N, C-alpha and C positions, 0 to 999 in steps of 0.2 A: 504494500500500500504506500502511496505517496506520503512523504513525511509532512505532518501537519505544521511543523515549524517553518516550512518554507514560506517566505514572503513573496509577493508579486515580483519584487526585484530579483529574488532568487530564481523564480520561474524563468524570467527573461534571460538571466545570466546562463542558466542551464540550457535554454533554447539556443543561445548563440554558440555555446560550446558544442552542443550535439549536432547542430546543423552544419558546422564546419567539418565534422569528422564522419558524418553519416551520409548514406545514399538517400536519394529522394524516397519519401515514404507516402503512404495514403492514410488518411484518417476518416473514420466513419462518423457522420454528423447527423443528429436529429434536429430538424429545423421546423419551427412553427409555420403553418401553411401560409399565413399572411406574408411571410418574408421570402416567398418562393422566388419572385423575380429578382430582387436585389441579391439574394444569396447565390443564385446561379451566376450572376455577373461577378460577384466577389470571388467565388470559387475559381472562375476562369482566370481572373487577374492574379489571384493567389498562386495558381499553378505556374503562370508565366513568370512571376517575379521570384518565386522561391524554389520552384522545381517540385515541391510537394503537391499532392492532389487531395481533394476532399470528395468522398462519396456521400451524396446527400440523400436523406429521406425526409419527406414532408408530411405533416399531419397535424393533428390537434395536440396542443401542449399537454392536456390532461391524459390523453392516451399514451403519449411518450413517457410520462412519469410512471405509469403502470408497467409499461414495457421495460423500462430501465430497472425498476424495482424487481422485475422478474427475470433479470439477467440478459436483456437485449445487449448486443455488443457495440453500443454506441460509445464514442470517446469524447465527443463534445456535444453539448445540448444548447441550442438557441431557442429559448422559450419566449412566449408572448406575454409572460408575466414575471413577477418576482417570487411569488409563493412557491412555484414548482421547484426551481433551483434551490431555494432555501430549504425546502423539505428534503431534497436529495443530500444537501450538506448535513442536515441534522441526522439523516440516516447513515451518514458516513459512506455515501456512494459518490460523492463529488468533493473536489478540493476547495475548501472554504476561501482561500486567498485568491482564487481565480474568478470569483463572482464579479460580474461586470455588466453594467447597464449599457447596452449598445444602441438603443433607440427608444423613442417614445412614439407609439402608434397613434394614428388618427382614424376616427370612425366616420364613415360616410353613409348617408341614406341614398341609395342608388336604384335606378331603373334602366332597363335596356330601352325603354320608350323615351325618346329624346324630349318629349313634352310633358311627362307625367310629374316629375319631382320639381317643385318650385324652389326658388332661392332661399326660402326660410323653413322648408319642411312642413308647411301648412297642410300638405296632402295627407299627412297622418290624421289630421282632425277633420278635414272636409272632403278628401278625395274618395272616389269610388274604386275599391279594389277588393279582391277576394282572398289574396294570400300575401302575407308579410314574412319574408325569409330572414332568419338569423342563425348564426352558429349556436350549437348546443351550449348554453351557458355553464353547464356542469363540466364541460371539457375544454371550451375555448374562451379565452379572456375577452375576445371581441364580442362574443355572444353575451358574456356577463356585463360588458360595458353597455351594450344595447338595452338589456333589461334594466340597468341602472338609469339610463336616459329615459326610458318609457315610464319608469316608476316616478322619477322626479317630475315628469310632466303630467302625471296622473292619467296616463294612457294605457297602462299595462292591462288593467281589467277589461277595458273596451276592446283592445286589439288582440288579446290572448287567443280568442277563438279562431283568429285568422292566421296564426303563426304556424310556419313550417320550419323545422330545424334541420340544418345541415350538420353532418358529423364534424366538419371543420369549415373554415372560412372559404376554402376552395370549392367545396360542394355547395355552400351557400351561394357563391357567385354563379355557379352553374345553374342553380334553380332559377335565378333571376335572368341570366343571359339567355336561357332557353324559354323564358316566359312562362315557366311553371309557377312562378310567383311574380306578380307585377312589379314588386319593389322589395327592398330589404336593406339590412345593415351589413356592410362589408368593410374591409380595410381600404383606405384611400389608395394604398400602393397598388391595388389590383386594377385600378381604372385611371391612373394618373400618368401623364407624360409631360415633361417640361413644365410642371407646375399647374397643369390644367386637366380637368376631366375630359378625356378625349372621345368618349363614346357614351351614348345614352344621356341621361340627365341625373344630376346628383346635388346633394346639399352636404357640404363639409361641415359636420357638426362642431360647434365651438368646444374647445377642450374643457371648459369649465362646466359643461352640461352632462358629463359622465365621469366615472372614476378613471384616473389616469391609467393608460395602458403602457406600463413600464416594462419594456422587453429586456430580458437579461440573459447572459450567456454564462456557462459554467463548464469547467474542465471536469470530466468524469474520471473516476479512478482508473478505469480501463485505458484511458489515454495519457495517463501521467508519465509513462515512459516512452511515448511515441513522439518523436521530433515534429511530425506533421501536425499533431494535435496541439502541441505547444506553440508551434509557429502560427497556426490559424488563430488561436486566442490572441496572440500579439497583433496579427495582421488586421483584425477587426478594428483596431485603434489607428490604423494607418490612414494617411490622407486619401489614398485611393479608395479604401473601403468606405470611409466616411462620406466621400463625395457621392458614391453610389447610393448609400443610405439616404442622403439628403435629396438626391434626384427623385426618389420614389415617395417623397412627401413626408418622411419621418422627421421628427425633431431629434437632434443629436443630444446626447446626455451632457 
């Protein structure tokens, strides 16, 4: 097991030493579904710059927690919340000193119909629709944030009969883009390009109207001796990675 006494500085020092004497390695990474697009770009840049590669799996943060607890061979975990990585640290499945906030997510009310969602989200109160999609709040932090928003605006009871739940934010987007649900709550990163929503119609919900979506990364014990896993944890802080994260509408920590 990785020594708990290691500090983040120690991790980086170890990384530098190991990468200078090791061949390129591959790390297995669990990534929250909302972070699919930026992480694919980050992994590509990471491989070009370091020689190491990252094998990515995308899904709901909650399901990844269960999989890791049951022995899944992930070495790095990029969650959509803080609670999951903290839980893994408490269970001694992750390296405490590696805990890092890599982004703050943004929630958007979105429809594939370019005229359905108005600039202030009034469609939730006055619009005619049959289905409202969101990610399962028990598994996905973006779903939990959507429920929090609806609760604050006293809309939860009214709209609950219309809700359809995706297993993760990717499936939720599929429900809406295929018109199985007229609108729903997804991650801004799924529909943004160059700072604008590029398809359908959407309302970027102000940050103060739902619980903050603080996305965090942690090095898992299985990755503590893998130079590629250590390198990736450091690379997330690089200018290249942060520029990609910002491009997809996330706030930087």
